[in-house]
C-alpha positions in Angstrom: 187.0 246.1 264.9 189.6 247.4 262.3 191.1 250.4 263.0 190.9 251.9 259.4 190.9 255.2 258.1 187.7 256.9 256.5 188.0 256.4 252.6 188.9 259.5 250.8 186.6 260.7 248.2 187.8 261.7 244.9 187.2 265.0 243.6 184.4 265.2 240.8 185.4 265.6 237.4 183.9 267.8 234.9 183.5 270.8 237.7 183.2 274.3 236.5 185.7 276.8 237.6 183.7 279.7 239.1 184.6 283.4 238.8 184.6 285.6 241.9 180.9 286.3 241.4 178.5 284.7 243.8 176.0 282.3 242.4 172.6 281.0 243.8 171.7 277.4 243.6 168.5 275.7 244.9 169.6 272.3 245.8 167.5 269.4 247.5 169.6 266.2 246.9 169.3 263.2 249.2 168.0 265.3 252.3 165.0 266.4 250.3 164.1 262.6 250.3 164.3 262.5 253.9 161.6 265.2 254.1 159.3 263.2 251.7 159.7 260.0 253.3 158.9 261.3 256.8 156.5 263.9 255.8 154.5 263.4 252.6 153.6 259.8 253.6 152.2 260.8 256.9 149.2 258.9 257.1 150.9 255.6 256.2 153.8 256.0 258.2 151.5 256.8 261.1 150.2 253.4 260.7 153.1 251.7 261.3 154.6 254.4 263.9 155.8 251.7 266.4 157.4 249.8 264.2 159.7 252.7 263.0 160.1 254.0 266.4 161.4 250.7 267.9 163.9 250.1 265.1 165.3 253.6 264.0 168.9 254.9 265.3 168.9 257.6 267.3 171.5 259.6 269.4 171.9 262.5 271.4 173.5 266.2 270.4 174.5 269.2 272.4 175.5 272.8 271.1 177.8 273.8 273.8 179.0 277.1 271.8 175.2 278.3 271.8 174.7 280.6 274.7 171.3 280.5 275.4 169.5 277.0 274.5 165.8 277.5 274.5 163.5 274.3 274.8 162.3 273.8 271.0 159.3 275.8 270.4 156.5 273.2 269.0 156.0 275.4 266.6 158.8 277.0 265.3 162.0 274.3 264.7 165.4 274.3 263.2 166.0 270.8 261.7 169.5 269.9 260.0 169.3 267.2 257.4 172.0 265.2 256.4 172.7 262.9 253.4 175.7 260.8 253.9 178.1 259.5 251.4 178.5 255.9 252.8 177.6 253.0 250.9 176.5 251.2 254.0 173.3 251.2 256.2 172.9 252.8 259.5 174.3 250.1 261.1 177.0 249.7 259.0 175.9 246.7 256.9 176.5 246.2 253.3 174.0 247.0 250.8 172.5 244.1 248.7 174.4 243.7 245.5 171.9 244.5 243.4 171.7 248.2 245.1 175.6 248.7 244.2 174.9 247.8 240.7 172.1 250.4 240.6 174.4 253.1 242.5 177.2 252.8 240.0 179.2 254.1 242.8 181.3 251.3 244.0 181.0 248.9 246.8 180.7 249.1 250.8 184.2 249.9 251.2 183.7 253.3 248.7 182.7 256.6 249.8 183.5 257.6 253.4 181.6 259.2 256.2 180.9 262.5 254.7 177.9 264.4 255.1 177.6 265.3 251.1 174.4 266.9 251.9 173.6 269.7 254.5 170.5 271.4 254.8 169.0 273.6 257.5 165.2 273.3 257.6 163.8 276.6 259.4 160.0 276.3 260.0 158.6 279.4 261.5 155.4 279.1 263.8 153.0 280.3 261.3 154.4 278.0 258.5 154.1 281.2 256.1 158.1 281.1 255.1 159.5 277.6 255.7 163.1 277.7 254.4 165.4 275.3 253.5 168.9 276.8 253.9 171.3 274.4 251.7 175.2 274.6 252.5 177.7 273.7 249.9 179.5 270.4 250.9 183.0 272.0 250.2 182.6 275.2 252.1 186.1 275.4 253.8 185.4 276.0 257.8 186.4 275.8 261.4 185.8 272.4 262.6 185.1 272.9 266.5 187.1 270.6 268.6 189.7 270.0 265.9 189.3 266.1 265.7 192.4 264.3 264.7 194.0 267.6 265.0 192.1 269.2 261.9 191.2 272.7 262.5 190.1 273.5 259.4 188.4 271.7 256.5 185.3 271.2 254.4 182.4 271.2 256.0 181.2 267.8 255.2 184.2 266.3 256.6 183.3 267.0 260.3 181.4 263.9 260.7 183.9 261.7 259.4 187.0 263.2 261.1 185.2 263.0 264.5 183.9 259.5 264.0 187.5 258.3 263.1 188.7 259.7 266.1 186.1 258.4 268.6 186.5 254.9 266.9 190.2 255.2 267.5 189.6 256.0 271.3 187.2 253.2 271.9 189.4 250.6 270.1 192.2 251.4 272.2 190.3 251.9 275.3 187.9 248.6 274.9 188.6 245.9 277.0 185.6 243.8 276.0 183.2 245.8 277.5 181.6 247.0 274.2 180.7 245.1 271.4 181.8 246.1 267.8 178.2 247.4 267.0 178.2 249.4 270.3 181.7 251.0 269.3 180.4 251.8 265.7 177.0 253.4 267.1 179.1 255.5 269.3 181.5 256.3 266.5 178.6 257.4 264.5 177.1 259.4 267.1 180.3 261.5 267.7 180.3 262.0 264.0 176.7 263.4 264.3 177.7 265.5 267.1 180.7 267.0 265.3 178.9 267.5 262.1 175.9 269.5 263.7 178.4 271.6 265.8 180.3 272.6 263.2 177.1 273.8 261.0 175.9 275.7 264.1 179.0 277.3 264.4 179.5 278.1 261.0 175.8 279.6 260.5 176.6 282.0 263.5 175.9 279.8 266.7 172.5 279.1 265.7 170.1 276.9 267.4 169.6 273.6 265.8 166.5 271.5 267.4 166.6 268.2 265.6 168.5 266.4 263.0 167.6 264.0 260.2 170.3 261.7 258.7 170.0 259.3 255.5 172.1 257.2 253.8 173.0 256.8 249.8 171.1 253.6 249.8 168.1 255.0 251.4 167.5 257.2 248.4 167.5 254.1 245.9 164.9 252.0 248.2 162.7 254.9 248.6 162.4 255.2 244.9 162.1 251.4 244.5 159.2 251.6 246.6 157.1 253.9 244.4 158.5 253.5 241.1 158.0 254.2 238.1 158.7 258.1 238.5 157.9 260.6 235.9 160.8 263.0 234.6 161.5 264.8 231.6 165.0 265.8 229.6 165.7 268.4 227.1 168.2 266.3 225.2 168.9 262.6 224.9 171.9 261.7 226.8 174.2 258.7 227.4 176.9 258.3 230.2 179.2 255.1 230.6 180.1 256.5 234.3 176.5 256.7 235.7 174.9 254.0 233.4 172.6 256.9 232.3 170.8 256.3 228.7 167.6 258.2 228.4 165.5 259.7 225.3 164.5 263.3 225.0 160.8 264.2 226.4 158.7 263.0 229.2 159.3 259.5 230.1 158.8 257.1 233.5 161.9 255.5 235.0 162.4 252.5 238.0 164.9 252.8 240.6 167.9 251.8 238.8 167.3 254.1 236.2 166.6 257.0 238.7 170.2 256.4 240.5 171.8 256.8 236.8 169.3 260.2 236.3 170.3 261.9 239.4 174.1 261.0 239.4 174.7 261.8 235.8 177.2 264.7 235.5 178.6 264.2 231.9 177.4 263.1 228.7 179.8 260.1 226.5 177.4 259.9 224.0 178.0 261.5 220.5 176.6 265.3 220.3 175.2 264.8 223.7 174.7 267.7 226.1 177.5 269.5 227.9 176.8 268.5 231.5 178.7 269.4 234.9 177.9 268.9 238.6 175.7 271.8 238.6 173.4 269.8 236.1 173.5 266.8 238.4 172.2 269.2 241.3 169.2 270.4 238.7 168.5 266.5 237.8 168.2 265.8 241.6 165.9 268.6 242.2 163.4 267.6 239.2 163.4 264.0 240.2 162.5 264.8 244.1 159.9 267.2 242.8 158.6 264.2 240.8 159.0 262.1 243.8 157.0 264.1 245.9 154.3 264.3 243.5 154.0 260.6 243.4 154.0 260.1 247.4 151.3 262.8 247.5 149.3 260.1 245.4 146.5 258.8 247.7 146.8 255.4 245.6 150.8 255.2 246.5 150.2 255.2 250.1 147.3 252.9 249.9 149.6 250.1 249.0 150.6 248.0 252.0 153.7 247.0 250.1 154.9 250.6 249.4 153.9 251.5 253.0 156.2 248.7 254.8 159.0 249.4 252.1 159.1 252.9 253.4 159.1 251.7 256.9 162.1 249.3 256.3 164.0 252.3 254.7 163.2 254.5 257.7 164.6 251.8 259.7 167.6 251.1 258.0 168.8 254.1 256.5 167.5 256.9 258.5 169.1 258.2 261.8 167.1 260.9 264.3 168.1 262.7 267.6 166.8 261.4 270.6 164.0 263.7 270.9 162.7 263.9 267.2 159.0 263.3 267.5 158.0 261.6 264.2 154.4 261.8 264.2 154.7 265.5 265.3 157.0 266.4 262.5 154.8 264.3 259.9 151.7 266.8 261.1 154.2 269.6 260.7 155.3 268.7 257.3 151.5 268.5 256.3 151.2 272.1 257.4 154.2 273.2 255.8 153.2 271.4 252.3 150.0 273.7 252.3 152.1 276.7 251.6 155.3 275.4 250.1 158.8 276.0 251.3 161.6 278.3 249.7 165.2 277.2 249.1 168.5 278.9 249.3 171.9 278.1 249.1 174.8 280.1 250.8 176.9 282.0 248.4 180.8 280.8 247.6 183.4 283.5 246.7 185.4 281.1 245.0 187.1 277.7 244.4 190.9 277.4 245.7 193.2 274.6 246.4 194.0 274.0 250.3 196.8 271.3 251.3 195.7 269.7 247.9 192.1 269.6 248.4 189.9 271.7 246.3 187.3 273.9 248.5 185.0 276.5 248.5 186.2 280.0 250.1 183.3 281.9 251.5 182.7 285.0 253.8 181.5 283.7 256.9 180.6 287.3 258.0 178.0 287.4 255.1 177.0 283.8 255.5 176.1 284.4 259.3 174.0 287.7 258.0 171.9 285.7 255.5 171.4 283.1 258.2 170.2 285.6 260.7 167.6 287.3 258.1 166.3 284.0 257.2 165.7 283.2 260.7 164.4 286.7 261.7 162.0 286.3 258.7 163.3 289.9 257.1 165.4 287.8 254.4 162.5 287.8 251.8 161.4 291.3 252.7 161.1 293.6 249.2 164.2 295.8 249.3 164.0 299.5 249.8 163.7 301.6 246.7 166.1 304.0 247.8 168.5 301.7 249.8 171.2 299.5 249.3 169.0 296.8 249.1 167.8 298.0 245.3 171.5 297.5 244.3 171.7 294.0 245.3 170.4 292.1 242.1 171.4 289.3 240.0 174.5 288.0 241.1 175.3 290.3 243.5 172.1 289.6 245.6 174.2 286.8 247.1 171.7 284.4 246.8 168.5 286.5 247.8 165.3 285.4 246.3 161.8 286.7 246.8 158.6 286.1 245.0 158.8 288.8 242.4 162.2 287.3 241.4 160.5 283.9 241.0 157.6 285.2 238.9 160.1 287.2 236.8 162.4 284.1 236.3 159.6 281.4 235.8 160.1 279.8 232.6 157.7 279.7 229.9 155.8 276.3 229.2 157.2 274.1 226.6 156.5 274.8 222.9 154.1 271.4 222.3 156.2 270.7 219.0 159.4 270.6 221.0 160.7 267.1 221.5 160.9 267.4 225.2 157.1 268.5 225.6 155.2 265.0 225.0 152.7 265.5 227.7 151.0 268.6 228.9 151.9 270.5 231.8 155.7 270.7 231.2 158.2 273.6 231.6 161.6 273.8 230.3 164.7 274.7 232.1 167.8 275.1 230.4 169.9 276.7 233.4 170.8 275.3 236.6 170.2 278.8 237.6 166.5 279.0 237.4 164.5 278.1 240.3 162.2 275.3 239.4 158.3 276.4 239.7 155.8 274.1 241.3 152.9 272.7 239.2 154.5 271.5 236.0 156.8 268.5 235.1 160.4 270.3 235.0 162.2 269.3 231.6 165.8 269.7 232.4 169.5 269.3 230.9 
């Protein structure tokens, strides 16, 4: 096996510079697709359970810095969802040429083994306040164990650093006892261990019961299995980089168009909208909401071709821990879907350049306080009228969000005469800072 370095990912262009104000984001990205695949299609995947279970990639992990590991409560669970930047499947095999063309993101040698999406899904026993805690991928944090001698880096890079270190050791020590595939899978397992341990430590040495990992190609294949998917745009837009070419208004898109839709972060056309990475995150949220609705439809999951396509995605593009109970999680996901889930993004203080890399500077103590309040159920409690909580409003709330805030910020229904409102039940969102409300088709920039 070649001993090659993990490819570097170029810094995204069009990235806005943030002031020292803390901003709130709601982001699902690829990670939410994993929840959709494993949860919303419960009945269909149960039908093919044995096929999935036999072929899926699994690995173990430990959390040595968590002092009191308790056997995972079958009711309450913390699940780390990781969306990978690699352009290969879980076995390291290249994707079909047509998929690379649809991704508009290079080939198998592009990208890297970075966890570009990280979300801790906290599911309480009573399912009343399920919360997805999104962790910005460029947060500058401590990497436990300092793989390849790197003690601090972007949180997303823990996976690739540890994977490369393990790959180096196995290639050097191997005397024909391990196949190339065994070496590769052991290196991937080391990457998962490092990423999970890094996230746990960053969040305050929290308990993580399970992980779900998904590749970029998996997102494309999920969409391909259920397309067309309905989306809505406030303005017409074009982009030569992502291949986007969309009209304004409600429209149905196929899998290739979906990749352009969720990857677009600039407009290269004439008189188009000003877009940034944050608008791309909003696109992904809107699309995944529509995808979830599509998968909830009974007709979608009654199609045998769709079912087996989703099974194939799970086998080739998803990895789970050794103890992850797929059927059990599908039951939990169904229960969660009845009450819905809240999503928060951990706050960022500022952007800085460290050793030539643009990183997010964060307040670790504040981060750990927020996470602790989510896990103990107090995060969404109403602030006291005469206490400090009453002063924590707007950007100073550092990402806190409650139901009253959601009602106040809910956008008005789109004017039916507006170009972006071609169907009833749409809602317009002009800013990525507005939380998307369920129950309507979101029209976004």
